[in-house]
Structure formats: C-alpha cells, structure tokens
C-alpha positions as CSV (number, residue, x, y, z in Angstrom):
1,M,0.5,6.7,31.3
2,N,1.7,5.3,27.9
3,G,0.7,6.9,24.6
4,L,-0.6,4.6,22.0
5,Y,0.8,4.9,18.5
6,V,1.2,3.3,15.1
7,H,4.0,3.6,12.6
8,A,3.3,2.6,8.9
9,A,5.8,1.6,6.3
10,T,5.9,0.2,2.8
11,L,8.7,-2.0,1.6
12,L,9.8,-3.6,-1.6
13,M,10.7,-7.2,-1.0
14,E,11.5,-9.9,-3.6
15,G,9.3,-13.0,-3.4
16,A,11.8,-15.2,-1.5
17,A,12.4,-12.6,1.3
18,D,10.7,-13.3,4.6
19,P,8.1,-10.6,5.2
20,A,8.4,-11.2,9.0
21,A,12.1,-10.2,8.9
22,P,11.5,-6.4,9.1
23,G,9.4,-7.0,12.3
24,A,12.3,-9.0,13.8
25,A,14.6,-6.2,12.9
26,I,12.3,-3.7,14.6
27,T,12.1,-5.9,17.7
28,T,15.9,-6.2,17.8
29,A,16.2,-2.4,17.5
30,L,13.7,-1.8,20.3
31,C,14.5,-4.6,22.6
32,G,18.1,-5.7,21.9
33,N,17.0,-9.1,20.5
34,W,14.2,-10.4,18.3
35,E,13.6,-13.1,20.9
36,H,13.3,-11.9,24.5
37,P,11.2,-12.4,27.5
38,P,8.5,-9.7,28.2
39,P,8.1,-7.0,28.8
40,C,9.7,-4.9,26.1
41,P,12.0,-2.4,27.8
42,L,11.2,0.7,25.7
43,A,7.9,0.1,24.0
44,A,5.4,-2.7,24.0
45,H,4.9,-3.3,20.3
46,H,3.5,-5.5,17.6
47,T,4.3,-5.6,13.9
48,G,1.7,-6.7,11.5
49,W,2.3,-7.1,7.8
50,S,0.5,-7.8,4.5
51,R,2.0,-8.6,1.2
52,E,0.9,-8.0,-2.3
53,G,3.4,-9.2,-4.8
54,D,6.7,-7.6,-3.9
55,S,5.1,-4.8,-1.9
56,V,4.9,-5.4,1.9
57,S,2.9,-3.1,4.1
58,L,3.8,-2.9,7.8
59,R,1.8,-1.5,10.7
60,I,3.8,-1.2,13.9
61,V,1.5,-0.7,16.9
62,F,3.3,0.5,20.0
63,A,2.7,1.9,23.5
64,T,5.3,4.0,25.2
65,A,5.7,7.1,27.4
66,P,4.9,10.2,25.2
67,A,8.5,11.5,25.8
68,S,9.9,8.2,24.3
69,E,7.8,8.3,21.1
70,P,10.4,10.1,19.0
71,E,13.1,7.6,20.1
72,V,10.9,4.6,19.3
73,R,10.1,6.0,15.8
74,R,13.8,6.7,15.2
75,L,14.7,3.1,16.1
76,I,11.9,1.8,13.9
77,A,13.0,3.9,11.0
78,S,16.7,2.9,11.5
79,A,15.8,-0.8,11.5
80,L,13.8,-0.4,8.3
81,T,16.4,1.8,6.6
82,A,19.0,-0.9,7.2
83,G,17.3,-2.9,4.4
84,A,18.3,-6.4,5.6
85,F,18.0,-8.8,8.5
86,D,19.5,-12.2,9.2
87,T,16.6,-14.5,9.8
88,P,16.7,-17.3,12.4
89,D,17.3,-20.0,9.7
90,G,20.6,-18.2,8.7
91,T,19.3,-16.6,5.6
92,T,19.3,-12.8,5.0
93,S,16.1,-11.1,4.0
94,R,16.5,-7.8,2.1
95,W,14.1,-5.0,1.3
96,K,14.0,-1.5,0.1
97,L,12.2,1.1,2.2
98,L,9.7,3.0,0.2
99,T,7.6,4.9,2.9
100,S,7.8,5.2,6.6
101,G,6.1,7.4,9.2
102,P,3.4,8.0,11.8
103,A,-0.2,6.9,10.9
104,E,-3.6,6.9,12.5
105,L,-4.5,4.0,14.7
106,S,-7.5,2.0,13.4
107,I,-10.1,0.9,16.0
108,E,-8.7,-2.6,16.0
109,E,-5.1,-1.3,16.4
110,L,-6.2,1.0,19.3
111,Q,-7.7,-2.0,21.0
112,H,-4.5,-4.0,20.4
113,A,-2.4,-1.1,21.7
114,E,-4.5,-0.9,24.8
115,R,-4.0,-4.7,25.4
116,I,-0.2,-4.7,24.9
117,S,0.2,-1.6,27.1
118,G,-1.8,-3.1,29.9
119,T,-4.4,-0.3,29.9
C-alpha cells in the first residue's frame, strides 16, 4: 500500500520565468521526462503552484511505497535545488530555492493523493 505525502517549497522567480517549470523539473527527476505516459514509475504525483509577485509556492502531492519516500523527497529537492529548467518552448526558467521540505496534507490534497494513487 502506498503512503500519501506532500512536499512544500517556496521559490523566488522573476516575473518572466514560467512557474510551471519547477513542476516539469520535478516530473523529469521522478519519471525521466516531463512528458511521459502513465503511470509514474516511482511515485504518482501532482505539482500545484501559486504565485504572488516573485514568490512561487509549490505543493507536490505524491503517493509511493513508504520505503521510497526518502528517495522521492531527495529527487524533488535535487530538481528544485538545480534552480533552472529548459521549458518546452526552448526558454530557460530560473529560480532560487528558499524553502523545501515535508508538509501536512490538507483534506483536498489527501483526496487528490488518494485519486492519483488509485486507493
């Protein structure tokens, strides 16, 4: 049975940077490519974001075997620490990682995690 988790992060991104790029970087780290057929091999996941000025808040909801949680979090952190991702249109979005780590699932996120995990 999969555990259900959320990882939260705050980034500093200049206005022209694509706030979806960190999610694509995370998917690439977890799945090998930002665009792939389901299912995700290591952890079913979804990255949600909100932006206020140059501050971007991420919430990465994921489902994985409990033994894989540290590896998933390591891959997420590595993707975010990289600070850049080449977007599909050929531009590079850059950011500075301010905070990153485990967080508590909200009720909505728990329901989403259950859906993506198939439970």
